C-alpha positions as CSV (number, residue, x, y, z in Angstrom):
1,X,-4.9,0.1,-27.8
2,X,-5.5,2.2,-25.0
3,X,-4.1,3.7,-22.1
4,X,-5.3,4.0,-18.3
5,X,-5.7,7.0,-16.4
6,X,-6.2,7.8,-12.6
7,X,-9.6,9.5,-13.1
8,X,-10.2,9.8,-9.1
9,X,-8.5,9.2,-5.7
10,X,-9.5,9.2,-2.3
11,X,-8.1,7.9,1.1
12,X,-9.7,7.1,4.5
13,X,-8.0,6.9,7.7
14,X,-9.9,6.2,11.3
15,X,-9.6,9.4,13.7
16,X,-8.2,7.3,16.6
17,X,-4.7,8.6,16.6
18,X,-1.8,6.9,18.6
19,X,1.1,8.6,19.2
20,X,4.6,7.2,19.9
21,X,4.2,8.7,23.9
22,X,0.9,6.3,23.9
23,X,2.6,3.4,22.7
24,X,5.2,4.4,25.7
25,X,2.6,3.9,28.0
26,X,2.3,0.0,27.2
27,X,5.1,-1.1,25.2
28,X,9.2,-0.3,26.6
29,X,9.8,2.3,23.8
30,X,9.9,6.1,23.6
31,X,9.2,8.9,21.1
32,X,13.2,9.5,20.4
33,X,13.4,5.8,19.6
34,X,10.6,5.4,17.3
35,X,11.4,8.6,15.2
36,X,15.0,7.9,15.0
37,X,14.5,4.4,13.2
38,X,11.5,5.0,11.5
39,X,10.7,8.6,11.2
40,X,7.3,8.1,12.5
41,X,5.4,10.0,15.5
42,X,1.8,8.7,15.1
43,X,-0.4,6.4,13.3
44,X,-4.1,5.4,13.1
45,X,-5.8,2.9,14.4
46,X,-9.2,1.5,14.2
47,X,-12.0,1.2,16.9
48,X,-12.4,-2.5,17.4
49,X,-16.3,-3.3,16.5
50,X,-16.7,-0.2,14.2
51,X,-14.6,-0.9,11.1
52,X,-12.6,-3.4,9.1
53,X,-10.4,-3.6,6.2
54,X,-13.2,-3.8,3.8
55,X,-15.4,-0.8,5.6
56,X,-12.4,1.5,5.6
57,X,-11.6,0.4,2.0
58,X,-15.5,1.3,0.8
59,X,-15.0,4.8,2.5
60,X,-12.0,5.5,0.4
61,X,-13.6,4.2,-2.7
62,X,-16.9,6.4,-2.3
63,X,-14.4,9.7,-2.5
64,X,-13.1,8.2,-5.6
65,X,-15.6,7.5,-7.5
66,X,-16.9,11.1,-6.7
67,X,-13.9,12.4,-7.7
68,X,-13.7,10.3,-11.0
69,X,-16.9,11.7,-12.7
70,X,-18.4,8.7,-13.0
71,X,-21.5,6.7,-11.2
72,X,-20.6,3.4,-9.3
73,X,-22.8,1.4,-12.2
74,X,-19.8,2.6,-14.7
75,X,-17.4,0.1,-12.6
76,X,-16.9,-2.9,-14.6
77,X,-14.2,-4.5,-12.0
78,X,-12.6,-4.7,-8.5
79,X,-9.0,-4.8,-7.9
80,X,-8.4,-4.8,-4.1
81,X,-4.8,-5.1,-2.2
82,X,-4.6,-6.3,1.3
83,X,-2.6,-8.5,3.5
84,X,-5.2,-7.8,6.2
85,X,-8.8,-9.4,4.7
86,X,-11.6,-9.4,6.8
87,X,-11.8,-13.2,6.6
88,X,-9.5,-16.0,5.4
89,X,-11.6,-16.1,2.8
90,X,-13.3,-15.0,0.9
91,X,-11.4,-12.0,0.3
92,X,-12.7,-8.3,0.0
93,X,-13.2,-7.7,-3.3
94,X,-16.8,-9.3,-3.2
95,X,-17.5,-7.3,0.1
96,X,-16.9,-3.8,-1.8
97,X,-18.9,-5.4,-4.6
98,X,-21.6,-6.2,-1.9
99,X,-21.3,-3.0,0.2
100,X,-21.6,-0.7,-2.6
101,X,-24.3,-2.2,-4.1
102,X,-22.4,-2.5,-7.8
103,X,-23.8,-5.1,-10.4
104,X,-22.0,-8.2,-10.3
105,X,-18.8,-7.4,-11.7
106,X,-15.5,-9.1,-11.2
107,X,-13.5,-8.9,-8.0
108,X,-10.1,-9.9,-7.5
109,X,-7.8,-9.8,-4.4
110,X,-4.2,-9.1,-4.5
111,X,-2.1,-10.6,-1.8
112,X,1.4,-8.5,-2.1
113,X,1.7,-6.9,0.9
114,X,3.6,-3.5,0.9
115,X,3.6,-3.7,-3.2
116,X,0.3,-4.7,-3.4
117,X,-1.6,-1.4,-4.8
118,X,1.5,-1.1,-7.3
119,X,0.6,-4.5,-8.6
120,X,-3.0,-4.2,-8.2
121,X,-2.6,-1.0,-10.3
122,X,-0.3,-2.9,-12.9
123,X,-3.1,-5.8,-13.1
124,X,-6.0,-2.8,-13.8
125,X,-3.7,-1.2,-16.4
126,X,-3.5,-4.5,-18.5
127,X,-7.1,-4.8,-18.6
128,X,-7.9,-1.5,-19.6
129,X,-5.1,-1.3,-22.4
130,X,-6.6,-4.6,-23.7
131,X,-10.3,-3.0,-23.7
132,X,-11.4,-5.5,-21.7
133,X,-12.6,-2.8,-18.9
134,X,-13.3,0.7,-19.1
135,X,-13.2,2.0,-15.5
136,X,-11.8,-0.1,-12.5
137,X,-12.1,0.2,-8.9
138,X,-8.4,-0.4,-7.4
139,X,-8.2,-0.2,-3.5
140,X,-5.5,-0.7,-1.0
141,X,-6.8,-1.1,2.4
142,X,-5.4,-2.3,5.8
143,X,-6.0,-2.9,9.3
144,X,-3.0,-3.8,11.0
145,X,-3.5,-3.0,14.6
146,X,-5.9,-5.8,15.8
147,X,-3.0,-8.5,14.7
148,X,0.1,-6.7,16.4
149,X,1.7,-7.8,19.5
150,X,1.4,-4.4,21.6
151,X,3.7,-5.8,24.1
152,X,7.6,-4.9,24.4
153,X,8.0,-8.3,22.8
154,X,6.9,-6.8,19.5
155,X,8.1,-3.2,20.0
156,X,10.4,-4.0,16.6
157,X,7.4,-4.3,14.6
158,X,4.5,-3.0,16.4
159,X,5.4,0.9,16.5
160,X,6.0,0.7,12.8
161,X,2.6,0.1,11.4
162,X,-0.9,1.7,11.1
163,X,-4.8,1.6,9.7
164,X,-5.7,3.1,6.2
165,X,-7.1,2.8,3.0
166,X,-7.0,4.5,-0.1
167,X,-8.5,4.1,-3.6
168,X,-8.3,4.9,-7.5
169,X,-10.8,4.7,-10.4
170,X,-8.6,3.8,-13.3
171,X,-10.2,4.6,-16.3
172,X,-9.6,4.5,-20.5
173,X,-7.4,7.0,-21.9
174,X,-7.4,7.5,-25.8
175,X,-4.2,9.6,-25.7
176,X,-1.3,7.5,-25.5
177,X,1.3,10.3,-24.2
178,X,-1.1,10.4,-20.9
179,X,-1.7,8.2,-18.1
180,X,0.1,4.7,-17.3
181,X,3.3,4.3,-19.3
182,X,4.4,1.3,-17.8
183,X,4.5,-0.8,-14.8
184,X,7.4,-3.1,-13.7
185,X,7.2,-6.1,-11.1
186,X,9.6,-8.4,-9.4
187,X,9.8,-10.6,-6.8
188,X,12.4,-12.5,-5.1
189,X,10.9,-15.3,-2.6
190,X,13.9,-16.6,-1.5
191,X,13.7,-14.3,1.0
192,X,10.3,-14.9,2.2
193,X,10.7,-15.9,5.3
194,X,12.4,-12.4,6.3
195,X,9.1,-10.6,6.9
196,X,6.4,-12.8,7.5
197,X,3.3,-14.1,9.5
198,X,3.8,-17.7,9.5
199,X,0.4,-18.7,11.0
200,X,-2.4,-19.7,10.6
201,X,-1.4,-21.4,7.0
202,X,-1.7,-24.5,5.2
203,X,1.8,-25.0,5.1
204,X,2.7,-24.7,8.6
205,X,0.7,-24.5,11.8
206,X,-3.3,-24.0,11.3
207,X,-5.7,-22.7,14.0
208,X,-6.2,-26.0,15.7
209,X,-2.6,-26.6,16.3
210,X,-2.4,-23.0,17.8
211,X,-5.4,-23.6,19.8
212,X,-4.1,-27.3,20.9
213,X,-0.5,-26.4,21.6
214,X,-1.7,-23.1,23.8
215,X,1.7,-22.1,24.2
216,X,2.5,-18.7,25.5
217,X,5.7,-18.6,23.4
218,X,4.2,-19.5,20.4
219,X,4.9,-16.1,18.2
220,X,4.1,-17.9,14.6
221,X,0.8,-15.7,14.5
222,X,2.8,-12.6,15.2
223,X,4.6,-10.5,12.2
224,X,8.4,-11.3,12.1
225,X,11.0,-8.8,10.3
226,X,14.6,-8.7,9.9
227,X,14.7,-5.2,9.7
228,X,18.2,-4.6,9.0
229,X,18.2,-7.2,6.1
230,X,15.0,-5.7,4.4
231,X,16.3,-2.5,4.8
232,X,19.4,-2.9,2.7
233,X,17.4,-4.9,-0.4
234,X,14.6,-2.3,-0.1
235,X,17.0,0.5,-1.0
236,X,18.6,-1.6,-3.8
237,X,15.4,-2.7,-5.3
238,X,13.8,0.5,-5.0
239,X,16.7,2.2,-7.0
240,X,16.7,-0.4,-9.7
241,X,12.9,-0.5,-10.4
242,X,12.9,3.3,-10.4
243,X,15.8,3.2,-13.2
244,X,14.2,0.2,-15.1
245,X,10.9,2.6,-15.4
246,X,12.7,5.6,-16.9
247,X,14.6,3.8,-19.1
248,X,11.6,1.8,-20.3
249,X,10.4,5.2,-21.2
250,X,13.2,7.0,-22.5
251,X,13.0,9.3,-19.1
252,X,15.6,10.6,-17.1
253,X,15.9,11.4,-13.4
254,X,15.6,15.0,-14.6
255,X,12.0,14.1,-15.6
256,X,10.8,13.0,-12.4
257,X,8.2,15.5,-11.0
258,X,6.9,13.4,-8.2
259,X,8.0,10.2,-6.6
260,X,5.6,8.5,-4.3
261,X,7.5,5.7,-2.2
262,X,5.7,3.1,-0.1
263,X,5.7,4.2,3.4
264,X,8.0,1.6,4.9
265,X,10.3,3.9,6.9
266,X,11.2,7.2,6.6
267,X,14.8,6.4,6.5
268,X,14.5,4.4,3.0
269,X,12.6,7.2,1.3
270,X,15.4,9.7,2.4
271,X,18.0,7.4,1.2
272,X,16.2,6.9,-2.1
273,X,15.7,10.5,-2.0
274,X,19.4,11.0,-2.0
275,X,20.9,8.7,-4.3
276,X,18.4,10.1,-7.0
277,X,19.5,13.8,-5.9
278,X,15.5,15.0,-5.5
279,X,14.2,17.6,-3.7
280,X,12.1,17.5,-0.9
281,X,9.4,18.7,-3.2
282,X,9.8,16.0,-5.5
283,X,9.3,13.0,-3.0
284,X,5.9,12.8,-0.7
285,X,6.3,11.4,2.1
286,X,3.6,11.0,5.1
287,X,4.7,8.0,7.6
288,X,5.1,10.6,10.1
289,X,1.2,10.7,10.5
290,X,0.4,7.5,9.4
291,X,2.9,4.7,10.0
292,X,3.2,2.2,7.3
293,X,-0.2,1.1,6.1
294,X,1.3,-1.7,4.1
295,X,-1.4,-1.6,0.2
296,X,-2.9,1.3,1.3
297,X,0.5,3.6,1.9
298,X,1.0,4.5,-1.9
299,X,-2.8,5.6,-2.7
300,X,-2.9,7.4,0.7
301,X,0.2,9.8,-0.2
302,X,-0.9,9.5,-3.7
303,X,-4.1,11.1,-3.2
304,X,-2.4,13.4,-0.6
305,X,0.1,15.1,-2.7
306,X,-2.5,15.2,-5.5
307,X,-5.1,16.7,-2.9
308,X,-2.2,19.4,-1.7
309,X,-1.8,20.7,-5.7
310,X,1.7,19.0,-5.6
311,X,0.8,17.1,-8.8
312,X,-0.1,18.7,-12.3
313,X,-1.1,17.5,-15.5
314,X,1.4,16.4,-17.5
315,X,3.9,15.6,-14.6
316,X,5.9,12.7,-14.5
317,X,4.8,10.8,-11.4
318,X,6.3,7.5,-10.2
319,X,5.0,5.2,-7.9
320,X,7.3,2.7,-6.2
321,X,7.1,0.0,-3.3
322,X,9.1,-2.9,-1.8
323,X,7.9,-5.4,0.7
324,X,7.3,-8.7,1.9
325,X,7.7,-11.6,-0.7
326,X,10.0,-10.0,-1.4
327,X,8.3,-7.8,-3.9
328,X,8.9,-5.0,-5.5
329,X,7.5,-2.8,-8.3
330,X,7.0,0.7,-9.9
331,X,4.4,2.1,-12.1
332,X,5.6,5.6,-14.5
333,X,2.6,7.9,-15.1
334,X,2.4,11.1,-16.9
335,X,-0.4,12.8,-15.1
């Protein structure tokens, strides 16, 4: 039996900064309105034709590989979390295998949206714990900007999301007191339609339906979010799954050195921080600069916190996420 440890981290965000004032020029919104509701000041958008979900994921992966001390041929498996795949199929996992020039290792795509990276880490952790693989590349990457409704109709959603990618190398750790101690995953499909992009989909309207109808009022292919309902559920599930992880490892809130929450909304993170009575230096937030990057938000924030020296050897680090599905989860790590 082994544990898995994060041996390398990397992230990439596009150079193109889109501020709230930039959005106010094309959407009926303003900086004060956006910051008051979300905490976001700016986000990154790719330049169309220059990058995709896969290419920015590869850029993050190359940094993580270099920092891990392994070479790319040491990678045994790929787990790629995203909701914004380059193609409807195949998923980006195989594209990463191709673009990195890896041997014919397996590649798995995880479609769990905002909790995607937490789910992906959990899958990779189990593979390493059983001894099946030794080094796994885990990526969370998103390109939202090309699929958002950048008009006043979509302002409640479009101002929130940004593009970016984060990656981790998960490696075998023989010291069972270190690395990932446990992961905890949940779902509640009863509320699937509260945060959704309905089309195109095999169970509803397909591309041919959308094109043939030519309906300017059709919003089925645009993101829909019941914001207040999502917020109310998120704060409850975040707290539950963090406590679940602490209890499973005989830890208490006082043992937490760093909490990395999914960057959904700064108000959610602040609510959880207050609920657990954590200090500012115990919670890492960067949604102010990047917006909500869905599956990429946890690895981007984790990488930044580590780069800034906020995570040290022996620290108890908790990753937690909640999102569409509904799905949610936590990862408990002794660094």
